C-alpha positions as CSV (number, residue, x, y, z in Angstrom):
1,M,0.0,0.0,0.2
2,S,1.2,3.4,-0.9
3,Q,1.8,6.2,1.6
4,K,-1.1,8.2,-0.3
5,E,-3.3,5.2,0.1
6,R,-2.8,5.1,3.5
7,E,-3.4,8.7,4.0
8,N,-6.4,8.4,2.0
9,R,-7.8,5.6,3.7
10,Y,-6.9,7.2,7.4
11,R,-8.6,10.5,6.2
12,E,-12.0,8.5,5.0
13,A,-12.0,6.4,8.5
14,V,-11.6,9.9,10.4
15,R,-14.4,11.2,8.6
16,Y,-16.7,8.4,9.9
17,L,-16.0,9.3,13.3
18,V,-16.4,13.1,12.8
19,N,-19.6,12.4,11.3
20,A,-20.6,10.2,14.0
21,Q,-19.6,12.8,16.7
22,D,-21.6,15.5,14.5
23,I,-24.5,13.3,14.6
24,L,-24.7,12.8,18.3
25,R,-23.8,16.5,19.1
26,T,-26.3,18.2,16.7
27,K,-29.0,15.3,16.4
28,A,-28.9,13.1,19.3
29,K,-28.6,15.9,21.9
30,K,-27.1,15.0,25.1
31,Q,-28.8,15.8,28.2
32,N,-26.8,14.9,31.3
33,R,-25.4,11.8,30.6
34,Y,-27.9,10.7,27.9
35,Y,-28.9,11.1,24.6
36,E,-32.5,12.3,23.9
37,D,-33.0,10.6,20.6
38,E,-32.4,7.0,20.0
39,K,-32.7,7.2,16.5
40,Y,-29.9,9.2,16.0
41,V,-27.7,7.3,18.5
42,R,-28.2,4.3,16.2
43,M,-27.1,6.3,13.2
44,A,-24.1,7.5,14.7
45,C,-23.1,4.2,16.0
46,G,-23.8,2.6,12.7
47,T,-21.7,5.4,11.0
48,A,-18.8,4.9,13.6
49,Y,-18.5,1.0,13.3
50,N,-18.5,1.3,9.3
51,G,-15.4,3.7,10.0
52,V,-14.0,0.7,12.4
53,L,-14.2,-1.8,9.7
54,K,-12.6,0.4,7.4
55,A,-9.6,1.2,9.4
56,L,-9.3,-2.2,10.4
57,D,-9.3,-3.2,6.8
58,T,-6.4,-0.8,6.4
59,Y,-4.7,-2.2,9.5
60,L,-4.8,-5.8,8.5
61,E,-3.5,-4.9,4.9
62,L,-0.6,-3.0,6.4
63,K,0.3,-6.0,8.7
64,G,0.0,-8.2,5.4
65,K,-3.0,-10.1,6.9
66,A,-5.8,-8.6,4.4
67,L,-9.0,-10.5,5.0
68,K,-10.4,-12.1,1.8
69,K,-13.7,-10.7,0.9
70,R,-15.5,-13.1,-1.1
71,N,-19.5,-12.2,-1.4
72,A,-20.0,-10.3,1.7
73,R,-17.9,-8.5,4.3
74,P,-16.0,-10.6,6.5
75,A,-17.6,-11.7,9.9
76,V,-16.8,-10.3,13.2
77,K,-15.0,-13.7,14.1
78,D,-12.6,-13.4,10.8
79,Y,-11.6,-9.8,12.1
80,Q,-11.0,-11.2,15.8
81,K,-9.1,-14.3,14.5
82,A,-7.1,-12.2,12.2
83,L,-6.2,-9.7,15.0
84,T,-5.4,-12.4,17.7
85,G,-1.8,-13.2,16.1
86,L,-1.1,-9.3,15.4
87,S,-2.0,-7.2,18.3
88,K,-3.8,-7.9,21.7
89,N,-4.5,-4.2,22.1
90,V,-6.2,-3.6,18.7
91,L,-8.1,-6.7,19.4
92,N,-9.2,-5.3,22.5
93,E,-10.2,-2.1,20.9
94,F,-12.1,-3.8,18.2
95,N,-14.0,-5.9,20.6
96,T,-14.8,-2.9,22.3
97,T,-16.4,-1.0,19.2
98,Y,-18.3,-4.4,18.1
99,E,-19.9,-4.6,21.6
100,V,-20.6,-0.8,22.3
101,L,-20.9,0.7,18.7
102,H,-22.5,-2.1,16.9
103,L,-24.6,-4.3,19.4
104,L,-25.4,-1.8,22.3
105,G,-25.4,1.6,20.3
106,Y,-26.8,0.5,16.7
107,Y,-28.9,-2.6,17.7
108,D,-30.0,-1.6,21.0
109,G,-30.0,2.0,21.0
110,N,-28.2,2.5,24.0
111,N,-28.6,6.2,24.9
112,N,-25.9,6.5,27.7
113,A,-23.4,8.8,26.5
114,V,-20.5,7.7,28.9
115,V,-20.9,4.3,27.0
116,I,-21.1,5.5,23.6
117,H,-18.0,7.6,24.1
118,Q,-16.0,4.7,25.3
119,G,-17.0,3.0,21.8
120,L,-15.8,6.1,20.1
121,T,-12.6,6.2,22.0
122,A,-11.7,2.4,21.1
123,F,-12.5,3.6,17.5
124,A,-9.8,6.7,17.8
125,E,-7.3,4.0,19.1
126,I,-7.6,1.9,16.2
127,L,-7.2,5.2,14.1
128,N,-4.2,5.8,15.6
129,Q,-2.7,2.4,14.7
130,I,-2.9,3.2,10.9
131,K,-2.1,7.1,11.3
132,P,0.3,8.2,8.6
133,I,4.0,8.9,9.9
134,G,3.8,12.8,11.2
135,T,0.3,12.8,12.0
136,P,-0.8,13.7,15.6
137,D,-2.8,10.9,17.7
138,I,-6.4,11.4,17.6
139,S,-7.9,11.7,21.0
140,L,-11.6,12.5,22.2
141,N,-12.4,15.2,24.9
């Protein structure tokens, strides 16, 4: 993968994170520790999780362990298996994003802002694994 391709993929994944944060801030509207509109929490979490998958595809390709895509996206177990031999930290962050963003946020509509923030933070940690040289780390407030 060329440096230019890596930068483009990184920027695209970051765009998913920024879009998810924007949806939460402007549409889901946090009141104390909870978001008010479950529909937008689901939308934001779905957006963020899709960004996680884009970032992981890049990470695995950089490590020479790209997943073969047949007719459909690889299963969660495929990502977990590929990450097991590479990085326990990235595996843990992926598991967090899967459980929080995909299951709790997207499917269940969990509106606890603290929980959703943990999923977004794990996404940022995955992004930091694929960032191009000279790019500062992403950290969420």
